[in-house]
C-alpha positions as CSV (number, residue, x, y, z in Angstrom):
1,X,200.5,111.3,50.3
2,X,199.4,109.6,53.5
3,X,195.9,108.3,54.2
4,X,195.4,111.0,56.8
5,X,196.3,113.8,54.4
6,X,194.1,112.7,51.5
7,X,190.5,113.8,51.3
8,X,188.4,111.0,52.8
9,X,185.5,109.7,50.8
10,X,182.4,108.0,52.0
11,X,180.6,105.0,50.5
12,X,177.0,104.4,51.6
13,X,176.0,100.7,52.2
14,X,172.9,99.1,53.5
15,X,173.3,98.7,57.3
16,X,171.3,95.5,57.7
17,X,169.8,93.4,54.9
18,X,170.4,91.2,52.0
19,X,173.0,93.5,50.4
20,X,175.1,94.2,53.6
21,X,177.5,91.2,53.7
22,X,178.1,91.2,49.9
23,X,178.7,94.9,49.8
24,X,181.3,94.8,52.7
25,X,182.9,91.8,51.1
26,X,183.3,93.6,47.8
27,X,184.9,96.6,49.6
28,X,187.3,94.2,51.3
29,X,188.1,92.5,48.0
30,X,189.0,95.9,46.6
31,X,191.6,96.1,49.3
32,X,189.9,98.1,52.1
33,X,190.9,97.3,55.6
34,X,188.6,98.9,58.1
35,X,187.8,99.0,61.8
36,X,184.3,99.0,63.2
37,X,182.8,98.8,66.7
38,X,179.9,96.4,67.2
39,X,177.3,99.1,67.3
40,X,179.1,101.7,65.1
41,X,177.6,102.7,61.8
42,X,180.8,103.9,60.3
43,X,183.6,101.6,59.1
44,X,186.8,103.6,59.2
45,X,189.3,102.8,56.4
46,X,192.7,102.1,57.9
47,X,194.7,101.7,54.7
48,X,192.7,104.0,52.3
49,X,191.0,107.4,52.8
50,X,187.7,105.5,52.4
51,X,185.0,105.2,55.0
52,X,181.8,103.1,54.7
53,X,178.6,104.5,56.2
54,X,176.0,101.8,57.2
55,X,172.6,103.4,56.6
56,X,169.0,102.5,55.6
57,X,169.0,101.5,52.0
58,X,166.1,103.9,51.2
59,X,168.4,106.8,52.3
60,X,171.3,105.9,50.0
61,X,170.2,107.7,46.8
62,X,169.6,110.9,48.7
63,X,172.9,110.8,50.6
64,X,174.8,110.4,47.4
65,X,172.7,113.1,45.6
66,X,173.4,115.6,48.4
67,X,177.1,114.9,48.3
68,X,177.2,113.5,51.9
69,X,178.5,110.2,50.4
70,X,180.6,110.0,47.2
71,X,179.4,106.5,46.2
72,X,176.6,104.2,47.2
73,X,175.8,100.5,46.8
74,X,172.1,100.0,46.6
75,X,169.5,97.8,44.9
76,X,168.3,99.0,41.5
77,X,164.7,98.7,42.9
78,X,165.5,101.3,45.6
79,X,167.4,103.5,43.0
80,X,164.4,103.5,40.7
81,X,162.0,104.2,43.5
82,X,163.8,106.9,45.4
83,X,165.6,108.8,42.6
84,X,163.7,111.8,41.4
85,X,164.1,113.5,38.0
86,X,165.9,116.4,39.8
87,X,168.6,114.2,41.2
88,X,171.9,114.0,39.2
89,X,172.4,110.3,40.0
90,X,173.3,107.4,37.7
91,X,174.4,103.8,38.2
92,X,178.1,103.4,37.6
93,X,177.9,99.6,37.2
94,X,175.6,96.8,38.1
95,X,177.0,94.3,40.6
96,X,176.7,90.5,40.7
97,X,174.6,90.1,43.9
98,X,171.3,91.2,45.3
99,X,169.2,89.7,42.6
100,X,165.5,89.9,43.1
101,X,162.3,90.9,41.2
102,X,159.4,93.2,41.8
103,X,156.3,91.2,41.0
104,X,152.5,91.3,41.1
105,X,151.2,88.6,43.4
106,X,147.6,87.6,43.7
107,X,145.7,85.4,46.1
108,X,145.3,81.7,45.2
109,X,142.4,81.2,42.9
110,X,142.6,84.7,41.4
111,X,142.4,84.4,37.6
112,X,145.2,86.7,36.4
113,X,145.1,87.3,32.7
114,X,147.6,90.1,32.3
115,X,147.8,93.7,33.6
116,X,144.2,94.5,32.6
117,X,143.1,92.1,35.4
118,X,144.2,94.7,37.9
119,X,141.9,97.5,36.6
120,X,140.0,99.1,39.5
121,X,141.7,96.9,42.2
122,X,143.7,97.9,45.3
123,X,147.3,97.1,45.0
124,X,149.5,97.2,48.1
125,X,153.2,98.0,47.6
126,X,156.3,99.6,49.1
127,X,157.2,100.7,45.6
128,X,154.4,103.1,44.4
129,X,156.7,105.0,41.9
130,X,157.8,101.9,40.0
131,X,154.3,100.3,40.2
132,X,152.7,103.6,39.1
133,X,155.0,103.9,36.1
134,X,154.3,100.2,35.1
135,X,150.5,100.6,35.4
136,X,150.7,103.8,33.3
137,X,152.7,101.9,30.6
138,X,150.1,99.2,30.6
139,X,147.2,101.7,30.4
140,X,145.7,100.4,33.6
141,X,144.0,102.4,36.3
142,X,144.2,101.0,39.8
143,X,144.3,102.2,43.4
144,X,147.9,102.0,44.7
145,X,148.0,101.5,48.5
146,X,151.4,102.5,49.8
147,X,152.7,100.5,52.8
148,X,156.2,100.7,54.4
149,X,156.3,96.9,55.3
150,X,154.4,93.7,55.7
151,X,152.9,94.1,52.2
152,X,152.3,90.4,51.8
153,X,149.6,90.3,54.6
154,X,147.6,93.3,53.1
155,X,145.1,91.1,51.2
156,X,144.4,89.0,54.4
157,X,143.8,92.2,56.4
158,X,141.4,93.5,53.8
159,X,143.7,96.5,52.9
160,X,144.3,95.4,49.3
161,X,143.1,92.9,46.7
162,X,146.6,92.1,45.3
163,X,150.1,93.1,46.1
164,X,153.3,94.3,44.3
165,X,156.4,93.2,46.3
166,X,159.9,92.0,46.0
167,X,160.3,88.3,45.4
168,X,163.5,86.3,45.9
169,X,162.6,82.7,46.6
170,X,158.8,83.0,46.7
171,X,158.5,81.3,50.1
172,X,157.0,84.4,51.8
173,X,154.3,84.5,49.1
174,X,153.5,80.8,49.7
175,X,153.3,81.3,53.4
176,X,150.6,84.0,52.8
177,X,148.7,82.0,50.2
178,X,149.8,84.3,47.3
179,X,151.0,83.4,43.9
180,X,153.5,85.3,41.7
181,X,151.6,86.5,38.6
182,X,153.9,88.9,36.7
183,X,157.4,90.4,37.1
184,X,157.4,94.1,36.5
185,X,161.0,94.9,37.4
186,X,164.2,92.8,37.7
187,X,166.7,94.2,40.2
188,X,170.3,93.7,41.4
189,X,172.7,95.7,43.4
190,X,174.5,98.6,41.7
191,X,177.2,101.2,42.4
192,X,175.8,104.7,42.1
193,X,177.4,108.1,41.9
194,X,176.5,111.7,41.3
195,X,176.9,112.7,37.6
196,X,177.6,109.1,36.5
197,X,181.1,107.6,36.2
198,X,183.6,109.2,38.7
199,X,186.5,110.7,36.7
200,X,189.3,111.0,39.3
201,X,190.5,110.3,42.8
202,X,189.4,107.5,45.1
203,X,185.9,107.2,43.7
204,X,187.3,106.4,40.3
205,X,189.9,104.1,41.8
206,X,187.3,102.2,43.7
207,X,185.1,101.8,40.6
208,X,188.0,100.5,38.6
209,X,188.9,98.0,41.4
210,X,185.3,96.8,41.5
211,X,185.3,96.2,37.8
212,X,188.5,94.2,38.2
213,X,186.9,92.1,40.9
214,X,183.7,91.5,39.0
215,X,185.4,90.7,35.7
216,X,187.1,87.6,37.3
217,X,184.5,86.4,39.7
218,X,184.0,83.1,37.8
219,X,187.3,83.2,36.0
220,X,190.1,80.6,36.3
221,X,193.7,80.7,35.3
222,X,194.7,77.6,33.4
223,X,198.2,76.3,32.8
224,X,198.9,73.3,30.6
225,X,201.3,71.6,28.2
226,X,200.1,71.1,24.6
227,X,201.5,69.6,21.4
228,X,202.2,72.4,18.9
229,X,200.0,70.6,16.4
230,X,197.0,70.8,18.7
231,X,197.2,74.5,19.6
232,X,194.3,75.5,17.4
233,X,191.9,72.9,18.9
234,X,193.1,73.7,22.4
235,X,192.4,77.5,21.9
236,X,188.9,76.6,20.7
237,X,188.2,74.5,23.8
238,X,189.4,77.1,26.4
239,X,186.1,78.7,27.6
240,X,185.8,82.5,27.4
241,X,189.5,82.9,26.8
242,X,191.0,85.7,24.6
243,X,194.5,85.1,23.4
244,X,196.4,82.6,25.5
245,X,200.1,83.0,26.3
246,X,202.2,80.3,24.5
247,X,205.7,79.7,25.7
248,X,208.4,77.1,24.6
249,X,209.2,74.2,26.9
250,X,212.9,73.6,27.7
251,X,214.2,70.7,25.6
252,X,210.9,70.1,23.7
253,X,210.3,71.4,20.2
254,X,207.1,69.5,19.8
255,X,205.3,70.9,22.9
256,X,204.6,74.3,24.4
257,X,203.2,75.7,27.7
258,X,199.9,77.5,27.4
259,X,198.6,79.9,30.0
260,X,195.1,81.5,29.8
261,X,192.5,83.4,31.8
262,X,189.2,81.8,31.2
263,X,186.2,84.1,32.0
264,X,183.8,81.2,32.3
265,X,183.6,78.3,34.6
266,X,186.0,75.5,33.9
267,X,184.2,72.2,34.4
268,X,185.6,68.6,34.4
269,X,184.2,68.2,30.9
270,X,186.3,71.1,29.8
271,X,189.5,69.4,31.2
272,X,188.5,66.1,29.7
273,X,188.1,67.7,26.3
274,X,191.5,69.4,26.6
275,X,193.1,66.1,27.5
276,X,191.5,64.4,24.6
277,X,192.9,67.1,22.3
278,X,196.4,66.3,23.6
279,X,196.8,68.6,26.6
280,X,198.7,67.4,29.7
281,X,199.9,68.7,33.1
282,X,196.8,70.8,33.5
283,X,196.5,73.1,36.5
284,X,193.4,75.3,37.2
285,X,193.7,78.2,39.7
286,X,191.2,80.7,41.0
287,X,191.7,84.4,40.0
288,X,191.1,86.9,42.9
289,X,191.5,90.2,41.0
290,X,192.6,91.6,37.7
291,X,193.1,95.1,36.5
292,X,193.0,95.6,32.7
């Protein structure tokens, strides 16, 4: 079946922000070749029946829930904030980028002694749903002031006493004389879909490819020669490896070739330990993708 004949699916991605580049790179790593004009908000898949829609991240849960898009890549903070109980949405998998945290931040000099310190105060945030749920879980009553942006300047403008906002490096807080007091939600990017895990078609194939990409992000393929007598120790030293492939070496009964995918970083110390155990001719290669 040709790309033109298959039903085209749509994947919603943040059009401009901290998730955009990583989301598009993930799609490319999954094999998508697309064309896009400079000002166009649709990336047209040339080799797959897959189009990427570049939209506001706040709109992604609703676009997927309404069936306009089949899949979406969005921060879990947005998913939690914008997904109502009536929406049949679920994260298919968490991704390995877009890490941030939603935190309570207070002006310098404010004595924060836990959630009870917020009782009766005005808290500015762009995440009233998540904040409200957290306050309720802590048994705290406070006045939630909802702002669409520039939350960090609310205390200086007299609109709030403290804030609840996303924190990545903390530099924005420092610039506005605020201090991070407590993390209420840890977030990262996620792939979302209606009804949970897609069961068939290109949505399922994309999800499978993404798992293959993510599973080997820090993996390395190691090839080495090893004395047969040292195999047990070398297996122990290979980081995150399952069962390595062991093959005979032509003309050598005392040595074998060992190939293994290591799902953890391979450091110089690892190679030095393998060499001390008797390994030689070691070669370490990056792994781009793997499908189990």
